C-alpha positions, -999 to +999 in steps of 0.1 A: -801+024+445-817-011+447-811-046+460-795-072+438-814-105+434-816-124+467-802-096+489-835-083+502-847-118+514-814-124+532-814-090+548-850-093+560-842-127+575-813-113+595-834-083+606-861-107+618-836-128+637-841-159+616-813-183+607-804-183+570-785-202+544-777-181+513-760-196+482-753-166+460-728-164+431-696-144+433-704-107+428-740-110+440-733-089+470-733-113+499-713-089+521-740-063+521-765-089+534-748-088+569-733-054+567-765-035+563-784-052+592-754-044+614-762-007+609-799-011+612-800-032+643-773-011+661-754-040+676-724-061+666-725-087+638-698-113+641-684-123+607-664-155+604-641-156+573-612-179+564-589-152+548-573-125+568-565-104+537-602-105+527-613-095+562-588-066+563-599-054+529-636-053+540-628-036+572-607-009+554-636-003+530-662+000+558-640+024+578-636+046+547-674+049+548-673+058+585-686+024+597-670+010+629-655-023+619-626-044+632-607-075+623-593-096+652-563-116+641-529-127+655-510-098+639-533-070+652-512-041+665-516-033+702-530+002+694-558-013+672-566-039+698-571-012+724-592+008+700-613-024+694-618-028+732-628+008+735-654+005+708-669-025+725-670-007+758-687+023+742-711+002+722-700+017+689-686-013+671-708-027+643-689-055+626-662-078+640-643-101+616-627-133+629-609-163+614-624-195+627-591-204+644-594-174+667-625-189+683-603-214+701-585-187+721-598-180+757-595-142+752-615-143+721-643-164+736-644-141+766-647-111+743-677-127+725-693-136+758-690-101+770-706-088+738-734-113+743-739-104+780-741-067+771-768-075+745-746-063+717-741-096+697-771-094+673-761-120+646-734-143+634-725-144+597-703-173+584-687-167+550-674-195+528-698-218+548-691-248+525-658-251+544-677-268+572-689-297+551-670-329+544-687-329+510-676-293+502-647-288+478-627-268+504-633-285+537-615-269+567-614-288+600-614-254+619-648-247+606-662-277+625-656-257+657-683-232+646-710-256+657-702-245+692-714-209+685-751-221+685-745-238+718-729-208+734-753-182+719-786-200+713-805-168+711-783-153+683-793-160+647-767-177+625-764-169+588-743-191+564-730-177+531-714-194+502-710-190+465-711-228+459-729-256+475-747-287+461-779-298+478-759-324+498-735-297+510-764-273+518-780-300+540-747-306+557-742-269+564-776-267+580-769-297+602-734-289+612-742-253+622-775-263+639-795-238+619-831-237+631-859-235+604-835-214+582-845-193+553-828-210+523-820-189+493-802-203+462-795-176+436-793-180+399-758-187+386-764-178+350-738-150+342-750-131+311-716-113+310-698-146+304-697-164+271-686-201+268-672-213+234-658-246+223-633-248+195-621-280+178-585-288+185-561-288+156-532-313+155-520-333+185-507-304+206 
């Protein structure tokens, strides 16, 4: 019935076509920040995510709600690939999930270029964006290739999402992805539902 803290600002940035860096804690609803604008703007939001299982889960949830979403990965059945191509041709696809490694394939690059040429590629969302930084706790070399997205699609806004990033990592994300005057939002990480207690240790074990 309402936005969670930070969601409105990120959604508005995406709708306005502005680059964005959102550091929001787990459970803050980062996924909605790029899913909702995909429906409002009526084009395709490309979502880069490192985990195929997570992408498949999000796609399944979206489809249950009647939202046209797809996940492009190596194990995609031929029937689903044809359905994806049909959705792109008909202009009905709203969210396309990819692992960063897929961007190295010629077929995938051509698909994205076709989307862009048709005016359907409205935004790029990068989940777990800290993976692009040498200073991040989970650096993945494949994420460095994402810098090429800004060069290939300079008129498409880029939005970086992560649940954890120090100021140094945030600066590195902005630099690596080539974000232009981004909206930066860092949420509050206090979790009232969690309680921390320290107990003295008895004995040597």
